[in-house]
C-alpha positions as CSV (number, residue, x, y, z in Angstrom):
1,X,14.1,21.4,63.2
2,X,10.9,22.1,61.3
3,X,10.6,25.4,59.5
4,X,7.5,27.6,59.5
5,X,8.0,28.6,55.9
6,X,7.6,25.1,54.6
7,X,11.2,24.6,53.7
8,X,13.2,21.5,54.0
9,X,13.2,20.1,57.5
10,X,14.4,17.0,59.4
11,X,13.0,15.5,62.6
12,X,15.6,14.2,65.1
13,X,14.6,11.8,67.8
14,X,17.2,12.6,70.4
15,X,15.1,10.8,73.1
16,X,16.5,7.4,71.9
17,X,20.1,8.2,72.4
18,X,20.4,7.0,76.0
19,X,18.3,3.9,75.6
20,X,19.4,2.8,72.1
21,X,22.7,4.7,71.4
22,X,21.3,5.9,68.0
23,X,19.8,9.0,66.6
24,X,16.8,8.4,64.3
25,X,16.2,11.0,61.6
26,X,13.5,11.5,59.1
27,X,12.0,13.9,56.6
28,X,9.2,15.6,58.6
29,X,7.1,16.2,55.5
30,X,6.9,12.4,54.9
31,X,5.0,11.2,58.0
32,X,3.9,7.9,56.5
33,X,6.0,4.8,57.1
34,X,7.2,5.1,53.6
35,X,9.1,8.3,54.3
36,X,12.9,8.3,54.3
37,X,14.4,7.3,57.6
38,X,17.9,7.0,58.8
39,X,19.5,6.0,62.1
40,X,23.1,6.9,63.0
41,X,25.1,6.4,66.1
42,X,25.2,9.1,68.7
43,X,28.9,9.6,68.1
44,X,28.4,10.0,64.3
45,X,25.6,12.5,64.9
46,X,27.8,14.5,67.3
47,X,30.6,14.5,64.8
48,X,28.2,15.7,62.0
49,X,26.9,18.5,64.2
50,X,30.4,19.6,65.1
51,X,31.3,19.7,61.4
52,X,28.2,21.8,60.6
53,X,28.7,24.2,63.5
54,X,32.4,24.8,62.6
55,X,32.0,25.1,58.9
56,X,34.0,22.0,58.1
57,X,31.5,20.9,55.4
58,X,32.0,23.9,53.3
59,X,29.4,25.7,51.2
60,X,29.7,24.1,47.9
């Protein structure tokens, strides 16, 4: 989900869902091991995506 204009972006490692059941996420601008990283369950990530796609998170 990187942006060409240098804006905020997040990398999503969906290749680990089947083997680990988690979705690792990180700030793509911080490529060192000190960068912010987060892993969520596949179910939680699917719920989050659904909320984004349907506007359930609002704009405020």
